[in-house]
C-alpha positions as CSV (number, residue, x, y, z in Angstrom):
1,M,106.0,137.4,60.2
2,V,103.7,134.4,59.8
3,H,105.3,132.7,62.7
4,S,104.8,135.7,65.0
5,M,101.1,135.9,64.0
6,T,100.7,132.2,64.8
7,H,102.4,132.7,68.2
8,Q,100.1,135.7,68.8
9,H,97.0,133.6,67.9
10,K,98.2,130.9,70.3
11,R,98.6,133.5,73.1
12,L,95.1,134.9,72.4
13,F,93.6,131.4,72.4
14,L,95.2,130.5,75.7
15,L,94.1,133.8,77.2
16,S,90.6,133.1,76.0
17,I,90.6,129.7,77.7
18,V,91.9,131.2,81.0
19,L,89.3,133.9,81.0
20,L,86.6,131.4,80.2
21,L,87.7,129.2,83.2
22,I,87.8,132.2,85.5
23,T,84.4,133.5,84.5
24,S,82.8,130.1,84.5
25,G,83.9,129.6,88.1
26,A,82.4,132.9,89.1
27,S,78.9,131.9,88.0
28,S,78.4,129.4,90.9
29,D,75.0,129.8,92.6
30,V,72.2,127.7,93.9
31,P,70.7,125.4,91.2
32,P,67.8,126.9,89.4
33,E,65.3,124.6,91.1
34,Q,66.5,126.0,94.5
35,A,66.4,129.7,93.6
36,A,62.8,129.8,94.6
37,E,63.8,128.4,98.1
38,V,66.3,131.2,98.6
39,E,63.8,133.8,97.6
40,H,61.2,132.3,99.8
41,L,63.5,132.3,102.9
42,I,64.4,136.0,102.3
43,N,60.7,136.9,102.0
44,Y,59.8,134.7,104.9
45,L,62.1,136.7,107.2
46,A,61.1,140.1,105.6
47,D,57.4,139.3,106.1
48,S,57.7,138.0,109.6
49,N,56.9,139.9,112.8
50,C,60.3,138.9,114.1
51,R,63.6,140.8,114.6
52,M,67.0,139.6,113.5
53,V,69.8,140.1,116.1
54,R,73.2,140.7,114.6
55,N,76.3,141.5,116.7
56,G,74.1,142.2,119.7
57,R,71.7,144.6,117.9
58,A,68.1,143.8,117.0
59,H,67.1,144.8,113.5
60,S,63.7,144.7,111.8
61,A,62.8,141.7,109.7
62,K,63.0,143.7,106.5
63,D,66.5,145.0,107.4
64,G,67.5,141.4,108.3
65,A,66.3,140.2,105.0
66,K,68.2,143.0,103.1
67,H,71.3,142.0,105.0
68,M,70.9,138.3,104.0
69,Q,70.4,139.4,100.4
70,R,73.6,141.5,100.4
71,K,75.6,138.6,101.9
72,Y,74.1,136.2,99.4
73,K,75.3,138.5,96.5
74,Y,78.7,138.7,98.1
75,F,79.1,134.9,98.8
76,R,77.3,133.7,95.6
77,D,80.5,132.1,94.3
78,E,80.7,129.9,97.4
79,I,77.0,128.9,97.5
80,S,75.8,125.8,95.6
81,S,72.7,124.9,97.7
82,T,70.0,126.5,99.8
83,E,71.6,125.1,102.9
84,E,74.8,126.9,101.9
85,F,72.9,130.1,101.3
86,I,71.8,129.8,105.0
87,K,75.3,129.0,106.1
88,Y,77.0,131.9,104.3
89,S,74.2,134.5,104.4
90,A,72.2,134.0,107.5
91,T,74.1,132.2,110.2
92,K,76.7,134.4,111.7
93,S,78.7,137.6,111.3
94,T,81.8,137.2,109.1
95,M,83.5,140.0,111.1
96,S,82.8,139.1,114.7
97,G,81.9,135.4,114.3
98,Q,78.7,135.9,116.5
99,Y,75.7,133.8,115.5
100,Y,72.6,135.6,114.4
101,E,69.4,135.1,116.3
102,V,65.7,135.6,115.4
103,L,63.4,137.1,118.0
104,C,59.7,136.4,117.5
105,V,56.9,137.6,119.7
106,D,56.2,135.3,122.6
107,Q,59.0,132.9,121.7
108,E,62.5,132.2,122.9
109,P,65.3,133.6,120.8
110,E,66.5,131.1,118.2
111,L,69.5,130.8,116.0
112,S,68.6,132.1,112.6
113,R,70.2,129.1,111.0
114,D,67.8,126.7,112.9
115,W,64.8,129.0,112.2
116,L,65.5,129.1,108.5
117,L,66.3,125.4,108.2
118,R,63.0,124.6,109.8
119,E,61.1,126.9,107.4
120,L,63.1,125.4,104.4
121,Q,61.9,121.9,105.4
122,A,58.3,123.1,105.7
123,Y,58.6,124.8,102.3
124,R,60.0,121.7,100.7
125,G,57.2,119.6,102.3
126,R,54.5,121.6,100.5
Protein backbone atom coordinates (compact mmCIF):
# COMPACT_ATOMS: atom_id res chain seq x y z
CA MET A 1 0.00 0.00 0.00
CA VAL A 2 2.87 2.39 0.73
CA HIS A 3 4.25 1.72 -2.76
CA SER A 4 0.95 2.62 -4.45
CA MET A 5 0.72 5.88 -2.50
CA THR A 6 4.26 6.77 -3.54
CA HIS A 7 3.37 6.01 -7.15
CA GLN A 8 0.23 8.13 -6.82
CA HIS A 9 2.24 10.99 -5.36
CA LYS A 10 4.68 10.77 -8.27
CA ARG A 11 1.79 10.91 -10.74
CA LEU A 12 0.29 13.95 -8.97
CA PHE A 13 3.69 15.64 -8.93
CA LEU A 14 4.20 15.04 -12.66
CA LEU A 15 0.67 16.20 -13.41
CA SER A 16 1.34 19.38 -11.42
CA ILE A 17 4.48 20.06 -13.43
CA VAL A 18 2.66 19.53 -16.74
CA LEU A 19 -0.16 21.87 -15.68
CA LEU A 20 2.36 24.47 -14.54
CA LEU A 21 4.13 24.35 -17.90
CA ILE A 22 0.87 24.60 -19.81
CA THR A 23 -0.46 27.53 -17.80
CA SER A 24 2.87 29.39 -17.77
CA GLY A 25 2.94 29.29 -21.58
CA ALA A 26 -0.58 30.70 -21.68
CA SER A 27 0.45 33.83 -19.87
CA SER A 28 2.44 35.33 -22.76
CA ASP A 29 1.71 38.96 -23.40
CA VAL A 30 3.49 42.19 -24.09
CA PRO A 31 6.04 43.07 -21.42
CA PRO A 32 4.61 45.29 -18.68
CA GLU A 33 6.55 48.30 -19.97
CA GLN A 34 4.83 47.93 -23.37
CA ALA A 35 1.28 47.48 -22.05
CA ALA A 36 0.85 51.27 -22.03
CA GLU A 37 1.81 51.34 -25.72
CA VAL A 38 -0.89 48.82 -26.62
CA GLU A 39 -3.47 50.73 -24.62
CA HIS A 40 -2.37 53.98 -26.26
CA LEU A 41 -2.74 52.54 -29.78
CA ILE A 42 -6.22 51.20 -29.07
CA ASN A 43 -7.26 54.57 -27.63
CA TYR A 44 -5.52 56.44 -30.46
CA LEU A 45 -7.73 54.70 -33.00
CA ALA A 46 -10.87 54.96 -30.85
CA ASP A 47 -10.40 58.71 -30.36
CA SER A 48 -9.52 59.46 -33.99
CA ASN A 49 -11.91 60.82 -36.58
CA CYS A 50 -10.89 58.00 -38.89
CA ARG A 51 -12.64 54.87 -40.03
CA MET A 52 -11.20 51.37 -40.10
CA VAL A 53 -11.85 49.32 -43.22
CA ARG A 54 -12.08 45.58 -42.63
CA ASN A 55 -13.05 43.16 -45.38
CA GLY A 56 -14.21 46.00 -47.61
CA ARG A 57 -16.50 47.60 -45.00
CA ALA A 58 -15.74 50.85 -43.20
CA HIS A 59 -16.31 50.83 -39.44
CA SER A 60 -16.21 53.65 -36.93
CA ALA A 61 -12.96 54.25 -35.08
CA LYS A 62 -14.55 53.03 -31.84
CA ASP A 63 -15.72 49.79 -33.50
CA GLY A 64 -12.29 49.35 -35.05
CA ALA A 65 -10.67 49.77 -31.63
CA LYS A 66 -13.07 47.25 -30.09
CA HIS A 67 -12.21 44.79 -32.85
CA MET A 68 -8.48 45.27 -32.19
CA GLN A 69 -9.04 44.69 -28.49
CA ARG A 70 -10.99 41.47 -29.13
CA LYS A 71 -8.25 40.17 -31.43
CA TYR A 72 -5.64 41.14 -28.84
CA LYS A 73 -7.39 39.04 -26.22
CA TYR A 74 -7.68 36.15 -28.67
CA PHE A 75 -4.02 36.25 -29.80
CA ARG A 76 -2.52 37.27 -26.44
CA ASP A 77 -0.54 33.99 -26.23
CA GLU A 78 1.18 34.79 -29.55
CA ILE A 79 2.03 38.40 -28.69
CA SER A 80 5.25 39.38 -26.94
CA SER A 81 5.73 42.97 -28.15
CA THR A 82 3.73 45.99 -29.24
CA GLU A 83 4.77 45.34 -32.84
CA GLU A 84 3.34 41.83 -32.58
CA PHE A 85 0.15 43.32 -31.13
CA ILE A 86 -0.14 45.36 -34.34
CA LYS A 87 0.69 42.31 -36.48
CA TYR A 88 -1.87 40.01 -34.88
CA SER A 89 -4.60 42.45 -33.86
CA ALA A 90 -4.60 45.30 -36.36
CA THR A 91 -3.04 44.29 -39.68
CA LYS A 92 -5.35 41.96 -41.56
CA SER A 93 -8.33 39.67 -41.35
CA THR A 94 -7.49 36.18 -40.17
CA MET A 95 -10.48 34.89 -42.14
CA SER A 96 -10.07 36.59 -45.54
CA GLY A 97 -6.42 37.66 -45.38
CA GLN A 98 -7.41 41.18 -46.50
CA TYR A 99 -5.33 43.99 -45.03
CA TYR A 100 -7.05 46.57 -42.85
CA GLU A 101 -6.96 50.21 -43.85
CA VAL A 102 -7.50 53.44 -42.00
CA LEU A 103 -9.48 56.21 -43.69
CA CYS A 104 -8.93 59.66 -42.24
CA VAL A 105 -10.56 62.86 -43.49
CA ASP A 106 -8.64 64.56 -46.32
CA GLN A 107 -6.02 61.79 -46.44
CA GLU A 108 -5.37 58.83 -48.69
CA PRO A 109 -6.33 55.41 -47.30
CA GLU A 110 -3.43 53.85 -45.43
CA LEU A 111 -2.69 50.34 -44.19
CA SER A 112 -3.61 50.21 -40.53
CA ARG A 113 -0.27 48.54 -39.78
CA ASP A 114 1.66 51.54 -41.17
CA TRP A 115 -0.64 54.06 -39.47
CA LEU A 116 -0.24 52.37 -36.07
CA LEU A 117 3.53 51.80 -36.41
CA ARG A 118 4.00 55.51 -37.17
CA GLU A 119 1.97 56.44 -34.07
CA LEU A 120 3.93 53.92 -31.98
CA GLN A 121 7.19 55.59 -33.02
CA ALA A 122 5.77 59.02 -32.16
CA TYR A 123 4.56 57.72 -28.79
CA ARG A 124 7.96 56.22 -28.00
CA GLY A 125 9.67 59.47 -28.97
CA ARG A 126 7.79 61.50 -26.36
